[in-house]
N, C-alpha and C positions, 0 to 999 in steps of 0.2 A: 712618200713621193710616189707618183704614178698610182699605186694602190696601197692600201694598208697591208702590212705584212703579218698581222696576227692570224694564226691558223684558225680555220673554222671550228675545229674541235675545242680550242681554248675559249672561243666566244660562246659555244654551247655549254661548256662547263661553267663559265661565268653566269650564264643565264640560269642554269639549274641551281647554282649556289645562291643566286639572288632570290629565286622563288622560295628557297628553304630558309632564308635569313630572317624572316619575320618583319622585314622592312618593305616598304612600298617601292616597287620599280616603276619608273615613269618612261613611257615610250611614245613620244610624239610621232605623228605620221610624216614620213618623208615623201615628198612628191617628186624628188629627183636626187641624184647622188650629191649634188652641191648642197641641197637642203639637209641631207643626212650629215654632212660635214659640219654644218652650222649647229645641228642638234647636239653633236658630240662636243663642240666647242663650249656650249652652254652647260655641260656637265650632266646631261640626262643619261640614264642608265642603259638605254637602248633605243632602237628605232623601229617603227611599225610601218609596214608596207600595206596600205589599204587597197582593197579591191575597188571600193568606190572612187578612190583617187585615181587609180590607173584607168578605170572606165572614163571618168571625167576628162582626164588628160588626153584620152583618145577621142574625145568628143562624143562619148556614148553614155547613156544612162546606166545605172547600176542594176541591171536586170539579167545578169548572167551571160552577157555577150562577149566578154573577154575570154581568151584562150589560155591554157596552161603555158604555152610558149611565150605569150605576151607577158604574163605575170612573172614567170621564171626569169625572163630576160631583164625586166626592170628590177626585180628583186636582187638578181646577181650584180647588177650595176651598183645598186645601193650598198649591198653587203661588202663589196670590194673596197669601198673608200673609207670605211670606218672600222675601228677596233671594237665598237659596241655591237652586241648581238642584235640581229634583226629578226622580227617575228612577221610572218607573211599571212595575209588573208587568202586562203585557198578555196573560198566559197564552199561548194558541196563536194569538193574533190574532183570537180570537172567531169562528173559522170557517175557511174556505178562503182561498187567497191573496188573492182579491179583498176578503175581510173584513179581512185583515191590512192591506191597502192603505188601506182606509177608516179602520181603527183609527189608523194613523199620522196622518192628517189631522185626525181628531177630537181626538187628544191634542195635536197641534200647536196647535189652536185653544184647548185648555184651558190652554195656557201652560206646559206642563212642558218640561223640558230633554231628556228622552229616554225610551225605553221598551225593554223586552226582550220578545222573542217566542221561544217554546220549540218543541222538536221532539217533544213528547208527542202522543199521539193525542188527538183532540177528542171528548168533553170530557176534560180533564186531571184529575190529582189531585196532592196535595201531593208535592213532589219528594223528601221524606224518608220516604215511606211505601213499603211493599212493594206489589207488584202493578201498578206503573205500566208503561206501554208507550210506545214511540216509533214515529213514522212512518218510512218509508224515507227515506234521505238525500236523494233527488231531490225528494220532496215537501217536506221541510224547507227545502231550498235555494230552492224556488219561493216559499215563504213569505217568506224573507229578501229575495229579489229583488223581490217585489211590494212589500214594505214600503219598500225603498230607492227603488224607482221612484216611489212615491207621495209621497215626502218633498218638500215645497215649500221648506222652510228647510234648506239644506245643513248648517247647524250642529246641527240636531236629531240627537241620538245614537240610533242603532239598535243595540241589543245582541242577540246571539243566545245563547240558553240551550240547552244540550244536557243531556238527562237520560239519555244513552245509557250512561254508565259503569256505572250500577246494572243496566242491562238487557243490554247486549252486551259490557261490559268497557271499561276505560279507553282502550285503543288505538282502538277504534271511536269513542269520544267525541272523541279527538284528531283523527282523520281527519275527522270531521264538523265540528269546530271550524275546521279548515283550509278546508274547503269553504264554510263560512258566511262566513269572512273573505273568501274569494275572491268570494263573492256580494255583498259590500259591507258586512258587519257591521263596526261601529266598535269593538265591545267583545264579548268572549267570556265567557260565564257558564257554567262547568262545574259543574253541580249535584251535590250530595251527594258531594263529594270526602272521602275518609276521613281524610287526614292530610297532613302536610307533603310527603311523597314524591309524592303525587298532584299537588299543586299544582306541585311542582318539575318533574315530567314534562311538564305542560302548558306551563309557562314555557319549558322548553327546546325545545319542539316548535313553538311559534307565536310570531310577532312582534306580534300584535295585543294591545292592552290586555286584562287579565284581571280579572274580578270574582270575589270570594270571598264566599260566603254563610255567615256565622257565626250560624246559627240554633240555639237551644237545644233539647236533648232530641231531636236528630236523628242523622244518620249521620256527621256531621263532627266531628272533634276541634276544640274551640274554641281557636283560635290567637290570640295577642295581636297588636296592631297592629305592634309592632316586628318580630315574626317574619314577618308577612305582607309587610311592606315589604322585609325582607331577602330574601324569596323572589321579589321582583319583581312582586308583586301591585299592581295599580293602584287598585282600589276594593274596599272591604269594606262589606257591608250587614249590619245587625242588624235583620232585618225585623219580628220579633214581640216584641222585647225590651220595649219600652215598654208594649205592650198587656198582656203577661204581668205586668209589675210593677204596673200600674194595677189589673188585675183581681184580683190576689192581695191587694193592699191593700184594695180595695173589699170583697172577700169577707170578709176578717178584720174589717173595720170593721162590716159588717152583722151579723156573728155577735156582735160585742161589744155592739152596740146591742140586738139581740134578747135577749141574756143579761142586760144590766144595766138596760135601759130608758132609757139616755141616751148621748149621744155625748161627754159631758164628758171622759171619760178618754182620748179619742182626739185631743184638740185639738193635742197636741204632734206628732202624726203627719200633720197636715193642712197644706196650703199655706195660709198666712195670707191674709186678705182683702187686706192691703196689697201682698203679693207678686203676687197675681192682678191687682190693679189696675195695678201697675207693668208687668207683662208685657203687659197690654192697652193700656197708655199712656193711661189715663183722663185724665190731666192735659192731654194734647194735644187730646183730644176736647172738653174743657171750654173750652180756649182758642179752638178753632175755632168752637164754637157761639157764644161771646161775640162773636167778630169778625164773624160774619155776621148775627147777630140782635141788632142794636144800636139799633133804632128804638123811640123812646119818645114817647108823646103828651105 
């Protein structure tokens, strides 16, 4: 009730144990605290906080316009309502290595379990768009080292994303991933992998846990969970899936209301009031209120 009571340290320990378990962790992207509660209800192992989703929710394209304050604020809201670990997209660390260091500490304070920082130039752009570019390997390594050095909780997971495959080829991306792991990254995120063969090359080349991004309408073939687990992938994210589902349904619903003048025909497509109240645990709030406000004249 109010917020989940699981300490952040326990969520981080759970995340690390999951990455070491040999089983695939599934982290759908939460576009709000309420959607994070729904993710947990369906038994997923964690939640992902996507930079693209935060940008879109603010009415902005995913080109590095959001700030650390905006990302940390939304990430904290999401982390507070679920016992599941939350992994946050921290873009390029919001600046130079010193900024990446501050980003770690701000996100630690927000209560999330981990973050990823990428090797794109700053400001970045969506990893599945053409025209992106990456910084040189040494600059990217400095970002990772700064993030690792700034970490106060050793259980906080720092992931390194590389966008180099689409820019310089997959072999450069693999060599970067090795350097990022040597710099202290706990998890490697190879962005925009085309297919199973790309993931297999990464898995054969590095020992560090690997994250797969299964985003729709991008450059990657959408692989199912069984295939990813058989490939040795440790974590899969579905970053924008829930937002796309919600916005498509909202768009269709608004069109129907505009056309017919009523929402009555849409009732069967809506979450019922009782289901919303159950998700929010209204009953517990009522019991709590009664227990603390019991004075009568």
